[in-house]
VEXDREN-2710 file (C-alpha; in Angstrom, 1 decimal):
% VEXDREN-2710
k/r/px/py/pz
1/UNK/10.5/-37.6/2.4
2/UNK/12.1/-37.8/-1.1
3/UNK/11.6/-34.9/-3.5
4/UNK/9.8/-37.3/-5.8
5/UNK/7.2/-37.6/-3.2
6/UNK/6.7/-33.9/-2.9
7/UNK/7.3/-32.4/-6.3
8/UNK/3.6/-31.6/-6.7
9/UNK/3.8/-29.2/-3.8
10/UNK/4.6/-26.4/-6.2
11/UNK/3.6/-23.6/-3.8
12/UNK/6.5/-24.4/-1.5
13/UNK/8.9/-22.5/-3.7
14/UNK/6.6/-20.4/-5.9
15/UNK/7.0/-16.7/-6.7
16/UNK/3.6/-15.1/-6.5
17/UNK/2.6/-11.9/-8.3
18/UNK/-0.7/-10.2/-7.4
19/UNK/-2.4/-8.0/-10.0
20/UNK/-5.7/-6.5/-10.7
21/UNK/-6.8/-7.0/-14.4
22/UNK/-8.6/-3.6/-14.2
23/UNK/-5.3/-1.7/-13.7
24/UNK/-2.6/-3.9/-15.3
25/UNK/-2.9/-3.4/-19.1
26/UNK/-5.7/-2.1/-21.3
27/UNK/-5.4/-3.7/-24.7
28/UNK/-8.6/-2.4/-26.4
29/UNK/-8.0/1.2/-25.2
30/UNK/-11.4/1.7/-23.5
31/UNK/-9.5/2.9/-20.4
32/UNK/-9.9/-0.3/-18.4
33/UNK/-7.5/-3.1/-18.1
34/UNK/-8.5/-6.4/-19.6
35/UNK/-7.6/-10.1/-19.8
36/UNK/-6.3/-9.7/-23.3
37/UNK/-3.9/-7.0/-22.0
38/UNK/-2.7/-9.3/-19.3
39/UNK/-2.2/-12.0/-21.9
40/UNK/0.0/-9.6/-23.8
41/UNK/2.2/-9.0/-20.7
42/UNK/2.7/-12.7/-19.7
43/UNK/6.1/-12.7/-21.3
44/UNK/7.1/-9.8/-19.1
45/UNK/6.0/-11.8/-16.0
46/UNK/7.8/-14.9/-17.2
47/UNK/11.0/-12.9/-17.8
48/UNK/10.7/-11.4/-14.3
49/UNK/10.7/-14.9/-12.9
50/UNK/7.1/-15.2/-11.6
51/UNK/5.8/-18.7/-11.3
52/UNK/2.2/-18.0/-10.1
53/UNK/-0.1/-15.2/-10.9
54/UNK/-2.7/-14.2/-8.3
55/UNK/-5.7/-12.3/-9.9
56/UNK/-7.8/-9.9/-7.8
57/UNK/-11.5/-10.3/-8.4
58/UNK/-12.5/-9.8/-12.1
59/UNK/-16.1/-11.1/-11.7
60/UNK/-19.2/-9.0/-12.6
61/UNK/-19.5/-6.4/-9.9
62/UNK/-20.7/-2.9/-9.2
63/UNK/-17.1/-2.4/-8.0
64/UNK/-17.9/-0.4/-4.9
65/UNK/-15.1/-2.3/-3.2
66/UNK/-12.5/-3.0/-5.9
67/UNK/-14.4/-6.0/-7.2
68/UNK/-14.8/-7.7/-3.8
69/UNK/-18.6/-6.9/-4.0
70/UNK/-19.5/-9.8/-6.4
71/UNK/-22.8/-10.0/-8.3
72/UNK/-22.0/-13.2/-10.3
73/UNK/-19.5/-15.9/-9.3
74/UNK/-19.6/-17.6/-12.7
75/UNK/-18.6/-14.8/-15.1
76/UNK/-16.1/-12.1/-16.0
77/UNK/-16.8/-8.4/-15.7
78/UNK/-17.6/-7.2/-19.2
79/UNK/-15.1/-4.4/-18.7
80/UNK/-12.3/-6.9/-18.4
81/UNK/-13.3/-9.3/-21.2
82/UNK/-15.2/-12.7/-21.2
83/UNK/-14.7/-16.3/-20.2
84/UNK/-13.0/-17.1/-23.6
85/UNK/-10.4/-14.4/-22.8
86/UNK/-9.9/-15.9/-19.4
87/UNK/-9.4/-19.5/-20.6
88/UNK/-6.9/-18.3/-23.3
89/UNK/-5.0/-16.3/-20.7
90/UNK/-4.7/-19.3/-18.3
91/UNK/-3.6/-21.6/-21.2
92/UNK/-0.9/-19.1/-22.2
93/UNK/0.3/-18.7/-18.6
94/UNK/0.6/-22.4/-18.3
95/UNK/2.6/-22.5/-21.5
96/UNK/5.0/-20.0/-20.0
97/UNK/5.4/-22.1/-16.9
98/UNK/3.2/-20.0/-14.7
99/UNK/0.3/-21.1/-12.6
100/UNK/-2.8/-19.0/-11.9
101/UNK/-4.8/-18.6/-8.7
102/UNK/-7.9/-16.3/-8.3
103/UNK/-9.7/-14.7/-5.4
104/UNK/-12.4/-16.7/-3.7
105/UNK/-14.7/-14.1/-2.0
106/UNK/-17.6/-16.1/-0.5
107/UNK/-18.0/-14.6/2.9
108/UNK/-20.3/-12.0/1.4
109/UNK/-21.9/-10.9/-1.9
110/UNK/-22.9/-7.6/-3.4
111/UNK/-26.4/-6.4/-2.7
112/UNK/-26.9/-6.6/-6.4
113/UNK/-26.3/-10.4/-6.5
114/UNK/-29.5/-12.2/-7.6
115/UNK/-29.4/-14.3/-4.4
116/UNK/-29.8/-11.1/-2.3
117/UNK/-32.3/-9.5/-4.6
118/UNK/-34.5/-12.6/-4.3
119/UNK/-33.8/-13.0/-0.6
120/UNK/-35.1/-9.6/0.3
121/UNK/-38.4/-10.1/-1.6
122/UNK/-40.0/-12.6/0.8
123/UNK/-39.3/-14.5/4.0
124/UNK/-40.5/-17.6/2.2
125/UNK/-38.1/-17.2/-0.7
126/UNK/-35.6/-20.1/-0.8
127/UNK/-32.7/-17.6/-0.9
128/UNK/-33.8/-15.9/2.3
129/UNK/-31.6/-18.2/4.4
130/UNK/-28.6/-17.5/2.1
131/UNK/-28.1/-14.5/4.3
132/UNK/-28.4/-13.6/8.0
133/UNK/-31.5/-11.7/9.1
134/UNK/-32.9/-10.4/12.4
135/UNK/-36.3/-8.8/13.2
136/UNK/-34.6/-6.6/15.8
137/UNK/-31.1/-5.1/15.6
138/UNK/-28.9/-7.3/17.8
139/UNK/-27.0/-5.4/20.5
140/UNK/-24.0/-7.7/20.3
141/UNK/-21.4/-4.9/20.2
142/UNK/-19.6/-6.3/17.2
143/UNK/-17.4/-3.8/15.4
144/UNK/-17.5/-3.5/11.7
145/UNK/-14.2/-4.1/9.7
146/UNK/-14.5/-0.5/8.5
147/UNK/-15.4/1.5/11.7
148/UNK/-14.7/4.8/10.0
149/UNK/-17.3/4.0/7.3
150/UNK/-19.9/1.8/9.1
151/UNK/-21.4/2.1/12.6
152/UNK/-22.0/-1.6/13.1
153/UNK/-22.7/-4.9/11.3
154/UNK/-26.5/-4.7/11.0
155/UNK/-28.4/-2.7/8.4
156/UNK/-32.2/-2.4/8.0
157/UNK/-33.5/-3.3/4.6
158/UNK/-36.9/-1.6/3.8
159/UNK/-37.9/-4.2/1.2
160/UNK/-37.1/-7.2/3.4
161/UNK/-38.5/-5.6/6.6
162/UNK/-35.5/-7.0/8.6
163/UNK/-31.9/-6.3/9.5
164/UNK/-29.2/-8.1/7.6
165/UNK/-25.7/-8.7/8.8
166/UNK/-22.7/-7.1/7.0
167/UNK/-19.3/-7.6/8.6
168/UNK/-17.8/-5.3/5.9
169/UNK/-19.5/-2.6/3.9
170/UNK/-23.4/-2.2/4.0
171/UNK/-23.4/-3.1/0.3
172/UNK/-21.8/-6.5/1.1
173/UNK/-24.3/-8.7/3.0
174/UNK/-22.8/-11.7/4.8
175/UNK/-23.5/-15.1/3.3
176/UNK/-24.9/-17.6/5.8
177/UNK/-22.1/-20.2/5.2
178/UNK/-23.6/-22.5/7.9
179/UNK/-26.5/-23.1/5.5
180/UNK/-25.8/-26.4/3.6
181/UNK/-27.4/-24.9/0.4
182/UNK/-24.9/-22.0/0.5
183/UNK/-22.1/-24.5/0.9
184/UNK/-23.3/-26.3/-2.2
185/UNK/-23.3/-23.1/-4.1
186/UNK/-19.7/-22.3/-3.0
187/UNK/-18.6/-25.8/-4.1
188/UNK/-20.1/-25.2/-7.5
189/UNK/-18.1/-21.9/-7.7
190/UNK/-14.9/-23.7/-6.8
191/UNK/-15.5/-26.6/-9.2
192/UNK/-16.3/-24.3/-12.0
193/UNK/-13.1/-22.3/-11.9
194/UNK/-10.9/-25.4/-11.3
195/UNK/-12.5/-26.9/-14.4
196/UNK/-11.4/-23.8/-16.4
197/UNK/-7.8/-24.6/-15.5
198/UNK/-6.9/-22.5/-12.5
199/UNK/-4.4/-23.8/-9.9
200/UNK/-6.0/-22.6/-6.7
201/UNK/-7.5/-19.8/-4.7
202/UNK/-6.5/-16.9/-2.5
203/UNK/-9.3/-17.2/0.1
204/UNK/-10.6/-13.8/1.3
205/UNK/-11.2/-13.1/5.0
206/UNK/-11.1/-16.7/6.1
207/UNK/-12.2/-16.3/9.7
208/UNK/-15.5/-14.6/8.5
209/UNK/-16.0/-17.4/6.0
210/UNK/-16.1/-20.2/8.6
211/UNK/-17.8/-18.2/11.4
212/UNK/-21.1/-19.5/12.6
213/UNK/-23.0/-18.7/15.8
214/UNK/-19.9/-17.3/17.4
215/UNK/-17.6/-20.2/16.6
216/UNK/-15.3/-21.1/13.8
217/UNK/-16.3/-24.3/11.9
218/UNK/-12.9/-25.8/10.9
219/UNK/-14.7/-28.9/9.7
220/UNK/-16.1/-26.7/6.8
221/UNK/-12.6/-25.4/6.0
222/UNK/-11.3/-29.0/5.9
223/UNK/-14.1/-30.0/3.6
224/UNK/-13.3/-27.1/1.2
225/UNK/-9.7/-28.1/1.1
226/UNK/-10.6/-31.7/0.5
227/UNK/-12.9/-30.7/-2.3
228/UNK/-10.2/-28.6/-4.0
229/UNK/-7.9/-31.6/-3.7
230/UNK/-10.4/-34.0/-5.3
231/UNK/-11.2/-31.7/-8.2
232/UNK/-7.5/-30.7/-8.8
233/UNK/-4.7/-32.9/-7.5
234/UNK/-2.3/-29.9/-7.3
235/UNK/-4.9/-27.2/-6.3
236/UNK/-4.2/-25.0/-3.3
237/UNK/-5.8/-22.5/-1.0
238/UNK/-3.8/-19.4/0.2
239/UNK/-5.7/-17.9/3.1
240/UNK/-6.0/-14.3/4.4
241/UNK/-6.0/-14.8/8.2
242/UNK/-4.8/-11.7/10.1
243/UNK/-4.5/-13.2/13.6
244/UNK/-1.8/-13.9/16.1
245/UNK/0.3/-17.0/15.5
246/UNK/-1.4/-19.0/18.2
247/UNK/-4.8/-18.5/16.6
248/UNK/-3.5/-18.5/13.0
249/UNK/-2.0/-22.0/13.4
250/UNK/-5.4/-23.6/13.7
251/UNK/-6.3/-22.5/10.2
252/UNK/-3.6/-24.8/8.8
253/UNK/-5.5/-27.7/10.4
254/UNK/-4.3/-31.0/11.7
255/UNK/-1.4/-32.2/9.6
256/UNK/-2.0/-29.3/7.2
257/UNK/-5.5/-30.4/6.0
258/UNK/-7.1/-26.9/6.0
259/UNK/-5.4/-23.9/4.4
260/UNK/-2.4/-24.8/2.2
261/UNK/-0.7/-21.4/2.8
262/UNK/-1.3/-18.3/4.9
263/UNK/0.0/-14.8/4.7
264/UNK/2.3/-14.0/7.6
265/UNK/0.7/-10.8/8.8
266/UNK/2.6/-11.0/12.2
267/UNK/6.1/-10.9/10.6
268/UNK/4.9/-8.3/8.1
269/UNK/3.9/-5.9/10.9
270/UNK/6.9/-6.6/13.0
271/UNK/9.1/-5.9/9.9
272/UNK/7.9/-2.3/9.8
273/UNK/8.4/-1.8/13.5
274/UNK/12.0/-3.1/13.0
275/UNK/12.5/-0.7/10.1
276/UNK/11.1/2.2/12.2
277/UNK/13.6/1.4/15.0
278/UNK/16.5/0.4/12.8
279/UNK/16.6/-2.7/15.0
280/UNK/15.9/-6.2/13.8
281/UNK/14.8/-7.4/17.2
282/UNK/11.0/-7.1/16.7
283/UNK/11.2/-9.2/13.6
284/UNK/13.6/-11.7/15.1
285/UNK/11.2/-12.2/18.1
286/UNK/8.3/-12.8/15.7
287/UNK/10.2/-15.3/13.5
288/UNK/11.3/-17.2/16.7
289/UNK/7.6/-17.7/17.6
290/UNK/6.5/-18.8/14.1
291/UNK/4.7/-22.2/14.3
292/UNK/6.3/-25.1/12.6
293/UNK/4.3/-26.3/9.6
294/UNK/3.4/-29.6/8.1
295/UNK/5.3/-30.5/4.9
296/UNK/2.4/-29.7/2.7
297/UNK/2.0/-26.1/4.1
298/UNK/3.8/-22.9/3.6
299/UNK/4.0/-19.3/4.7
300/UNK/3.5/-16.4/2.2
301/UNK/5.9/-13.5/2.8
302/UNK/5.0/-10.0/1.6
303/UNK/6.0/-6.4/1.8
304/UNK/2.8/-4.7/0.7
305/UNK/-0.5/-5.7/-0.8
306/UNK/-3.7/-4.2/-2.3
307/UNK/-5.0/-3.0/1.1
308/UNK/-3.6/-0.8/3.7
309/UNK/-0.5/-1.8/5.7
310/UNK/-2.4/-3.1/8.7
311/UNK/-0.8/-2.6/12.1
312/UNK/-3.6/-4.0/14.2
313/UNK/-1.3/-6.7/15.8
314/UNK/1.1/-4.0/17.2
315/UNK/0.5/-2.3/20.6
316/UNK/-0.8/1.3/20.5
317/UNK/2.7/2.6/21.3
318/UNK/4.3/0.4/18.6
319/UNK/1.7/1.5/16.1
320/UNK/2.4/5.1/16.9
321/UNK/6.2/4.5/16.3
322/UNK/5.4/3.1/12.8
323/UNK/3.0/5.9/12.1
324/UNK/5.5/8.6/13.1
325/UNK/8.2/7.0/10.9
326/UNK/6.2/6.1/7.8
327/UNK/2.9/7.9/7.9
328/UNK/3.4/11.3/9.6
329/UNK/0.3/12.8/7.9
330/UNK/-3.2/11.8/8.8
331/UNK/-4.1/11.4/5.1
332/UNK/-1.6/8.5/4.9
333/UNK/-3.5/6.5/7.5
334/UNK/-6.8/4.6/7.4
335/UNK/-9.2/3.0/9.9
336/UNK/-6.9/4.2/12.7
337/UNK/-4.8/1.0/12.3
338/UNK/-3.2/1.1/8.8
339/UNK/-1.1/3.0/6.3
340/UNK/-2.1/3.5/2.7
341/UNK/1.3/3.9/1.1
342/UNK/3.7/1.9/-0.9
343/UNK/7.2/1.0/0.3
344/UNK/9.6/3.4/-1.5
345/UNK/8.1/6.7/-0.3
346/UNK/7.9/5.2/3.3
347/UNK/11.7/4.6/3.1
348/UNK/12.4/8.1/1.6
349/UNK/13.1/6.4/-1.8
350/UNK/16.5/5.2/-0.4
351/UNK/17.6/2.4/-2.8
352/UNK/19.7/0.8/-0.1
353/UNK/16.9/0.2/2.4
354/UNK/14.4/-0.7/-0.3
355/UNK/16.6/-3.4/-1.8
356/UNK/17.4/-4.7/1.7
357/UNK/13.7/-5.2/2.5
358/UNK/13.1/-7.2/-0.7
359/UNK/16.3/-9.2/-0.2
360/UNK/15.0/-10.1/3.3
361/UNK/11.5/-11.0/2.2
362/UNK/12.9/-13.4/-0.5
363/UNK/15.3/-15.0/1.9
364/UNK/12.8/-15.8/4.7
365/UNK/11.4/-19.3/4.9
366/UNK/8.3/-19.4/2.7
367/UNK/7.2/-18.2/-0.7
368/UNK/7.4/-14.5/-1.7
369/UNK/4.4/-12.5/-2.9
370/UNK/4.9/-9.4/-5.0
371/UNK/2.2/-6.8/-5.5
372/UNK/2.2/-5.4/-9.1
373/UNK/4.5/-2.4/-9.5
374/UNK/6.7/-3.3/-6.6
375/UNK/9.4/-4.6/-8.9
376/UNK/9.8/-1.1/-10.3
377/UNK/9.3/0.9/-7.1
378/UNK/5.9/2.4/-7.8
379/UNK/4.6/4.9/-5.2
380/UNK/1.1/5.6/-4.0
381/UNK/-1.0/8.5/-5.4
382/UNK/-0.6/11.2/-2.8
383/UNK/-4.0/12.8/-3.3
384/UNK/-6.2/9.7/-3.7
385/UNK/-7.8/8.8/-0.4
386/UNK/-8.0/5.4/1.2
387/UNK/-6.9/2.1/-0.5
388/UNK/-7.3/3.6/-4.0
389/UNK/-3.9/5.4/-3.4
390/UNK/-2.0/2.0/-3.8
391/UNK/-4.2/0.7/-6.7
392/UNK/-3.2/3.0/-9.5
393/UNK/-2.5/1.7/-13.1
394/UNK/0.7/-0.2/-13.8
395/UNK/3.4/2.1/-15.2
396/UNK/4.8/0.5/-18.3
397/UNK/6.5/3.5/-19.9
398/UNK/6.8/7.3/-19.8
399/UNK/4.2/7.7/-22.5
400/UNK/0.7/9.1/-21.9
401/UNK/-1.1/7.2/-19.2
402/UNK/2.1/5.4/-18.4
403/UNK/1.6/3.1/-21.4
404/UNK/-1.3/1.5/-19.6
405/UNK/-3.9/2.7/-22.1
406/UNK/-4.4/5.0/-25.1
407/UNK/-7.8/6.1/-23.9
408/UNK/-8.5/9.6/-22.5
409/UNK/-7.1/9.9/-19.0
410/UNK/-10.6/10.5/-17.5
411/UNK/-11.7/7.0/-18.7
412/UNK/-9.0/5.2/-16.5
413/UNK/-10.2/3.4/-13.4
414/UNK/-7.8/5.6/-11.3
415/UNK/-5.4/8.4/-12.2
416/UNK/-1.7/7.7/-12.6
417/UNK/0.8/8.6/-9.9
418/UNK/2.1/12.2/-10.2
419/UNK/5.3/14.0/-9.3
420/UNK/8.6/12.4/-8.9
421/UNK/7.2/8.8/-9.0
422/UNK/5.1/9.4/-12.1
423/UNK/5.6/7.2/-15.2
424/UNK/8.0/9.8/-16.6
425/UNK/10.4/8.8/-13.8
426/UNK/9.3/5.3/-12.8
427/UNK/8.4/2.7/-15.4
428/UNK/9.2/-0.7/-16.8
429/UNK/10.7/0.7/-20.0
430/UNK/13.0/3.0/-18.1
431/UNK/14.4/0.1/-16.0
432/UNK/14.2/-2.8/-18.4
433/UNK/17.8/-2.5/-19.5
434/UNK/19.3/-0.6/-16.6
435/UNK/21.5/-3.0/-14.5
436/UNK/21.3/-0.7/-11.5
437/UNK/17.5/-0.5/-11.5
438/UNK/15.2/-2.0/-8.9
439/UNK/13.6/-4.1/-11.7
440/UNK/16.9/-5.7/-12.5
441/UNK/17.6/-6.3/-8.8
442/UNK/14.2/-8.0/-8.3
443/UNK/15.0/-10.3/-11.3
444/UNK/18.3/-11.2/-9.6
445/UNK/16.5/-11.9/-6.3
446/UNK/13.9/-14.2/-8.0
447/UNK/16.7/-16.0/-9.8
448/UNK/18.6/-16.5/-6.6
449/UNK/15.4/-17.7/-4.8
450/UNK/14.5/-20.1/-7.5
451/UNK/17.9/-21.8/-7.3
452/UNK/17.8/-22.0/-3.5
453/UNK/15.1/-24.6/-2.7
454/UNK/16.2/-24.7/0.9
455/UNK/14.3/-21.4/1.4
456/UNK/11.0/-23.2/0.7
457/UNK/12.0/-26.6/2.2
458/UNK/14.8/-26.1/4.7
459/UNK/15.0/-26.0/8.5
460/UNK/15.1/-22.3/9.7
461/UNK/17.5/-21.1/12.3
462/UNK/18.2/-17.6/13.6
463/UNK/22.0/-17.2/14.0
464/UNK/23.4/-15.6/17.0
465/UNK/25.6/-12.5/16.5
466/UNK/26.3/-9.3/18.5
467/UNK/24.4/-6.6/16.5
468/UNK/20.7/-6.0/17.4
469/UNK/20.3/-4.2/14.0
470/UNK/21.2/-7.4/12.1
471/UNK/19.1/-10.4/11.3
472/UNK/21.2/-13.4/10.4
473/UNK/19.5/-16.7/9.6
474/UNK/20.2/-19.9/7.8
475/UNK/18.1/-22.5/6.0
476/UNK/19.3/-26.0/5.8
477/UNK/18.0/-28.9/3.7
478/UNK/19.5/-32.1/2.2
479/UNK/20.0/-29.9/-0.9
480/UNK/22.3/-27.5/0.8
481/UNK/22.5/-24.5/3.2
482/UNK/21.9/-20.8/2.8
483/UNK/23.0/-18.1/5.2
484/UNK/21.4/-14.6/4.9
485/UNK/22.3/-11.4/6.7
486/UNK/20.4/-8.1/6.7
487/UNK/21.4/-4.9/8.4
488/UNK/18.5/-2.6/9.5
489/UNK/20.8/0.2/10.4
490/UNK/22.1/3.0/8.2
491/UNK/25.7/2.4/9.3
492/UNK/28.1/-0.5/8.7
493/UNK/28.5/-3.6/10.9
494/UNK/31.0/-6.5/10.9
495/UNK/29.1/-9.7/11.6
496/UNK/30.6/-12.9/12.9
497/UNK/28.7/-16.1/13.1
498/UNK/29.6/-19.6/14.0
499/UNK/28.6/-22.3/11.6
500/UNK/28.4/-25.9/12.6
501/UNK/31.2/-28.2/11.3
502/UNK/33.0/-25.3/9.7
503/UNK/36.0/-27.5/8.9
504/UNK/33.8/-29.3/6.3
505/UNK/33.1/-26.1/4.4
506/UNK/34.8/-25.9/1.0
507/UNK/33.3/-22.8/-0.5
508/UNK/31.2/-19.8/0.5
509/UNK/29.5/-18.3/-2.5
510/UNK/27.8/-14.8/-2.5
511/UNK/24.7/-15.6/-4.6
512/UNK/23.8/-12.0/-5.2
513/UNK/27.4/-11.0/-6.1
514/UNK/28.2/-14.2/-7.9
515/UNK/31.6/-14.4/-6.2
516/UNK/33.4/-16.5/-3.7
517/UNK/33.9/-15.3/-0.2
518/UNK/37.2/-15.9/1.6
519/UNK/36.7/-18.4/4.4
520/UNK/38.8/-20.5/6.7
521/UNK/37.6/-22.8/9.5
522/UNK/36.2/-20.8/12.3
523/UNK/33.6/-18.0/12.5
524/UNK/32.3/-16.6/9.2
525/UNK/33.0/-12.8/9.2
526/UNK/31.2/-10.5/6.9
527/UNK/31.2/-6.7/6.5
528/UNK/27.7/-5.4/6.0
529/UNK/27.4/-1.7/4.9
530/UNK/24.4/0.4/6.0
531/UNK/21.3/-1.4/5.0
532/UNK/23.5/-4.2/3.6
533/UNK/22.5/-7.7/2.8
534/UNK/24.2/-11.0/1.8
535/UNK/23.0/-14.4/0.6
536/UNK/25.7/-16.9/1.1
537/UNK/25.7/-20.5/-0.2
538/UNK/27.6/-22.8/2.1
539/UNK/29.1/-25.7/0.2
540/UNK/30.5/-28.6/2.2
541/UNK/32.7/-31.6/1.3
542/UNK/30.9/-34.1/-0.8
543/UNK/28.0/-31.9/-1.9
544/UNK/27.1/-32.0/-5.6
545/UNK/25.7/-28.5/-6.2
546/UNK/26.5/-26.4/-9.2
547/UNK/28.3/-23.4/-8.0
END
């Protein structure tokens, strides 16, 4: 397939950046981040190299679950601005060459949503069947997604006189997505936001969205994807599906006609097991089992996100290894299966291992997803409990409130990180012009990624070599070949790999060091320091690449 036939598949080589408007930048100084503040920081994201902004929920909401408890799908939370601000922000982002996707959270609503308020008033109300009700509490043994907070998935509502289903928190009743009227409402939501100029959706908790009577209705997911395609020729759907590969593969659909992209939770969890062991083998084994995708699909690779680092796909013993290494205190854990920390403190703030991890994520086949603040090495708030610890305001400078807002500190959504990772020590302004900073390094990684289309398009191969602590892989496309090496151990290794048709190789270029690597026909030998990494462009006779 020629590139001219696939140039509209922008997500194949996108650089995603996830942020919450609430905690990114407060422009009117009321203490809460807003769309105008985001608009004022688009130049920063453009300079970083971001090509797609993913916005966490900004809809009207009681915000009992970080905005994922939605009370109106067609508006903007007044704390964050209004629809005019949103449209202006999207237009400006597009002018800067960045696309925008938003969260689609339609597996449940808030109890304050007008649909639920009307549904509970009478069994005869037309909105009653928008939710799932039972006269008697079912003894189906289903566990809630938050077993430390909820004792099941059924809650009795006094006004309704029935039990309603809630797979998540009790204030988030499940929508009955098998109901055709609910599906029509969801279609209106999708159409509305696409009409305002967005480029797609990050779809929340997809297995719950298409679950009906104990089965998954993939026909519905295909219909949603088809609708997005009809309303926007380049619209996409990035899905949250935390399942093993063999189950996850079905959510891409036949020939890629369901979700456009999916987060790779399997590789993410195996990455941390590999880091705990200083042995790349767990990640190598996972990547070897990754399903092949249709041309229109892509994997989303990530280090951390807005939730806990979930470890539910590891065995109990493996999970304990990761807990012992990166969350030794109980306060660092959540739900018995996850870690509520950011990466730098987990790696003892060692710049070598931190940079190695981000180099690896950007070099893996797929598209990288950054969570706001990762580019400067933000830490979690050590005394905030639960997911809030990794959702603190962006640290722009060493000024009061980290430059996020001029409001009184008690008006902020969450307090700023304290101690050695406070804005006094970790901020954009402190790193902006420091060539040795993490921010500068992430910029370099993004630049290298964006000039290496084989990462998004190429054939992936794990390269054999003798060191279990090293992951060596290559990506090959008609546009060229990239070899990447990453050392998970804290001591040096000399890595030798055999490259096919080595006699045709004319140059080996270190993309992160911007220098040539000595090479003669035969094995390629590279010295990797502890937690070392290399991106090597392999140039062969007759290729027309700019070196």
